[in-house]
C-alpha positions in Angstrom: -53.9 19.7 -59.9 -57.8 20.0 -59.6 -60.2 17.2 -61.1 -61.4 19.0 -64.2 -64.8 17.2 -63.2 -65.0 19.4 -60.3 -64.7 22.7 -61.7 -65.6 24.3 -65.0 -62.3 25.1 -67.4 -62.5 28.9 -66.5 -62.7 28.0 -63.1 -59.5 25.7 -63.4 -57.5 28.2 -64.9 -58.5 30.7 -62.6 -57.1 28.7 -59.6 -53.8 28.1 -61.1 -53.4 31.9 -61.9 -54.6 32.6 -58.2 -52.4 29.8 -57.0 -49.2 31.5 -59.3 -49.9 34.8 -57.5 -51.2 36.7 -60.4 -52.8 39.7 -61.4 -56.7 39.2 -61.5 -56.7 41.5 -64.7 -53.9 39.5 -66.3 -55.4 35.8 -65.5 -58.8 37.1 -67.1 -57.0 38.5 -70.1 -55.1 35.4 -70.7 -58.1 33.2 -70.6 -59.8 35.7 -73.1 -57.0 35.1 -75.2 -56.7 31.6 -75.1 -60.6 30.5 -75.0 -60.9 32.4 -78.1 -57.5 30.7 -79.9 -59.3 27.1 -78.9 -62.6 28.4 -80.3 -61.4 29.4 -83.6 -63.5 27.9 -86.6 -60.8 26.3 -88.1 -60.3 24.1 -85.2 -62.4 20.4 -85.0 -59.7 18.5 -82.9 -57.4 20.9 -81.5 -59.9 22.8 -79.3 -61.0 23.0 -75.6 -62.1 19.8 -75.4 -58.7 18.2 -76.4 -57.3 20.6 -73.2 -59.9 19.2 -71.3 -58.6 15.5 -72.0 -55.1 16.2 -71.6 -56.4 17.7 -68.3 -57.8 14.8 -67.3 -55.1 12.7 -68.5 -52.6 14.8 -66.4 -55.1 14.1 -63.1 -55.0 10.5 -63.4 -51.2 10.1 -63.6 -50.8 13.1 -60.9 -48.8 10.9 -58.5 -46.2 10.3 -60.8 -45.8 14.1 -61.8 -43.0 16.4 -60.2 -43.4 19.5 -62.0 -47.3 19.6 -61.9 -47.7 23.6 -62.5 -45.3 23.1 -65.6 -47.3 20.6 -66.9 -50.9 22.3 -66.4 -49.5 25.3 -67.9 -47.8 23.4 -70.7 -51.2 21.9 -71.7 -53.1 24.9 -71.9 -50.6 26.3 -74.0 -49.2 23.8 -76.2 -51.8 24.3 -79.3 -52.8 27.5 -78.6 -51.4 28.8 -81.7 -52.5 26.4 -84.8 -52.6 26.8 -88.2 -52.7 24.3 -90.6 -50.9 25.8 -93.3 -47.8 26.3 -91.0 -45.2 24.0 -89.9 -44.0 26.4 -87.0 -47.2 26.2 -84.3 -45.0 24.6 -81.8 -42.2 27.5 -81.5 -45.4 30.3 -82.0 -46.9 28.1 -79.2 -43.9 28.3 -77.0 -43.5 32.2 -77.7 -46.9 33.1 -76.6 -46.7 31.0 -73.3 -43.6 32.9 -72.4 -45.2 36.2 -73.2 -48.5 35.1 -71.4 -46.8 33.8 -68.2 -44.7 36.6 -68.3 -48.0 38.8 -67.7 -48.9 36.3 -64.9 -45.8 37.0 -63.1 -44.7 33.7 -63.3 -41.0 32.7 -62.2 -38.4 32.3 -65.3 -37.5 28.7 -64.7 -41.5 28.0 -64.8 -41.4 29.9 -68.2 -38.7 28.3 -69.7 -40.0 24.5 -68.7 -43.5 25.3 -70.3 -41.6 26.5 -73.3 -39.7 23.2 -73.7 -42.5 21.4 -72.7 -44.1 22.7 -75.9 -41.8 22.7 -78.2 -41.4 18.7 -77.7 -44.9 17.9 -79.0 -43.3 19.0 -82.3 -41.9 15.5 -83.1 -43.1 13.9 -79.4 -39.8 13.5 -78.4 -38.1 13.6 -75.3 -34.9 12.4 -73.0 -35.3 9.1 -71.3 -34.4 10.7 -68.1 -37.2 13.4 -67.9 -40.3 11.6 -66.7 -42.5 14.4 -66.8 -41.9 15.1 -70.3 -42.5 11.3 -71.1 -45.7 11.8 -69.2 -47.0 15.0 -70.8 -46.2 13.6 -74.5 -47.6 10.4 -73.6 -50.8 12.6 -72.5 -51.1 14.4 -75.5 -51.1 11.1 -77.6 -53.8 9.3 -75.6 -56.3 9.7 -78.1 -54.5 7.3 -80.0 -55.2 4.6 -77.8 -59.3 5.7 -77.5 -62.2 3.5 -78.7 -62.1 2.4 -82.0 -65.1 5.1 -82.6 -63.6 7.6 -80.6 -60.1 7.4 -82.5 -62.5 7.3 -86.0 -64.1 10.8 -84.6 -60.5 12.0 -83.8 -59.4 11.5 -87.3 -62.0 12.9 -89.2 -61.7 15.7 -87.0 -58.0 16.3 -88.1 -59.0 15.3 -91.8 -61.4 18.6 -91.5 -58.3 20.4 -90.2 -56.7 20.1 -93.0 -59.6 20.6 -95.7 -57.9 22.6 -97.8 -55.0 19.4 -98.8 -56.7 17.5 -101.8 -57.8 13.8 -100.4 -55.0 11.5 -102.0 -52.1 14.1 -100.6 -53.8 14.5 -97.2 -53.8 10.7 -97.0 -50.1 10.0 -98.2 -49.1 12.9 -95.8 -51.2 11.9 -93.0 -49.8 7.7 -93.7 -46.2 9.1 -93.2 -46.9 10.6 -89.4 -48.6 6.9 -88.6 -46.0 4.8 -90.0 -43.6 6.4 -87.9 -45.5 6.0 -84.6 -45.8 2.3 -85.8 -42.0 1.9 -86.2 -41.1 3.3 -82.6 -40.5 0.5 -80.2 -42.9 2.0 -78.1 -45.6 4.6 -78.8 -45.8 5.4 -75.2 -42.8 5.6 -73.3 -44.4 5.8 -69.7 -45.5 2.4 -68.0 -48.6 3.2 -67.1 -49.7 4.9 -70.2 -48.1 1.7 -72.2 -50.1 -0.9 -70.3 -53.6 1.5 -70.7 -52.9 2.3 -74.3 -50.3 0.7 -76.6 -52.0 -2.2 -78.2 -55.3 -0.1 -79.1 -53.1 2.6 -80.1 -51.0 0.1 -82.7 -54.4 -1.1 -83.9 -56.2 2.2 -84.8 -53.4 3.2 -86.3 -52.8 0.2 -88.6 -56.8 0.3 -89.1 -56.3 3.7 -90.5 -53.8 2.8 -92.5 -55.7 0.1 -94.0 -58.2 2.8 -95.8 -58.6 2.4 -99.1 -57.1 4.9 -101.5 -53.9 5.7 -100.0 -51.3 7.2 -102.2 -47.7 7.4 -102.2 -46.0 10.4 -102.3 -47.3 13.9 -101.3 -46.2 17.5 -102.2 -48.2 19.1 -98.4 -46.1 18.3 -95.2 -48.8 17.9 -92.2 -47.4 18.9 -88.9 -46.7 16.1 -86.7 -47.1 18.0 -83.8 -50.4 18.1 -84.3 -51.4 14.2 -84.7 
């Protein structure tokens, strides 16, 4: 993987497409599609900035990754379809990834692995022996262990993405998702991410859950894959 500090996002995407042996016009076309998707006005957290942060996190742990190409493309595609009114964003993102990777002439094992990784973000769970998937999911959740101010900015951005949901209903549904993470024995399954983020993540989540006016029960179900 290339450090995303050293190249622009477009350059990074292009380099990986070239290494895949993809046609130049396909590389450019898919870039246009995903850049447009992550720039949709309804997005406030699930933007290209989130993809950049995820790629940086994977770069930090690149020595632990056995299939870096798969994790790279999974990072690019995992939120390409994002609609807070729906609950099948991961499935639709995986379908898009399959189509896009076929256009990029990716080998079928890579296509299916990328789709598998994207689908795992629905409930952020992977088999204990799948080290790459566990790292990918931990990296996607790194924001939970950010500094208090960064976490609050993230929390506000998620709220903005669900601006159509009434406040009490949102807080209840969001609370259910957050409480499930606190009930886990470990939020982060990999040793390095656990050591770096676990304590802060639990403190951040607990602080959000202590916010006033949180209600019980909700007629809305938020997508846990969009945490």
